[in-house]
C-alpha positions in Angstrom: 0.0 0.0 0.0 1.5 3.4 -0.8 2.3 5.9 1.9 1.6 9.6 1.6 3.0 12.7 3.3 3.2 16.5 3.0 6.3 17.9 1.5 8.7 19.1 4.1 12.1 20.8 3.3 15.0 21.2 5.7 18.1 23.4 6.1 20.7 23.1 8.8 21.6 26.2 10.8 25.4 26.4 10.5 26.0 29.7 12.5 26.4 31.7 9.3 23.1 31.2 7.5 20.6 32.7 10.0 19.6 35.7 7.9 19.0 33.3 4.9 16.8 31.0 7.0 14.8 33.8 8.5 14.2 35.9 5.4 14.4 33.5 2.4 14.0 29.9 3.6 11.1 30.8 5.8 8.4 33.3 4.9 6.4 33.6 8.1 9.0 34.4 10.8 10.9 37.5 12.0 14.7 37.4 12.6 15.2 38.5 16.2 18.8 37.7 16.8 21.7 35.6 15.4 25.0 35.4 17.3 26.4 32.5 15.3 25.6 30.0 18.0 21.8 30.6 18.4 19.4 31.9 15.8 16.4 33.4 17.4 13.3 33.8 15.3 9.8 35.2 16.1 7.0 32.9 15.2 3.6 34.6 14.6 1.0 33.7 17.2 -2.0 35.8 18.1 -1.8 38.5 19.3 2.0 38.9 18.7 5.2 37.0 18.2 6.7 34.1 20.2 10.5 33.8 20.2 12.1 30.5 19.4 15.8 29.8 19.9 17.4 27.4 17.3 20.9 26.2 18.3 23.8 25.8 15.9 23.6 22.6 13.9 19.9 22.1 14.4 17.7 21.5 11.3 14.9 23.9 10.4 11.9 22.3 8.7 9.4 24.1 6.6 6.2 23.0 4.8 3.5 24.6 2.7 6.0 26.6 0.8 7.9 28.8 3.4 6.0 28.1 6.6 8.0 27.2 9.7 7.3 23.7 10.9 9.9 22.9 13.6 13.5 22.9 14.6 15.2 19.6 15.6 18.6 18.5 16.7 20.9 16.7 14.2 20.5 13.2 15.8 16.8 13.3 15.7 16.8 14.6 12.2 19.1 11.8 11.0 17.1 9.2 12.8 13.6 10.2 11.9 13.8 11.9 8.5 14.9 10.7 5.1 15.6 12.6 2.0 13.5 11.6 -1.1 14.2 12.8 -4.6 11.8 15.2 -6.4 9.4 13.4 -8.7 10.2 13.3 -12.3 8.9 16.2 -14.3 5.6 15.4 -16.0 
């Protein structure tokens, strides 16, 4: 029986790509700070913004285009996620 899932995409925070993650990879968050060890983004929640710290080497997942999904440590990412290729062009 086939299995189905939503498309998720991931990028690893390497300490130098926080600006890219917050402004280009994700489209629904605010960059609050980035000191090279911790990326802090603001996640929209009503009625304001909730800060979230993402440590260096964590993976940031998105879905539905550029919507933040979650940040997870490398070990959990490697154990629970698998990369699949894009489907062939129709």
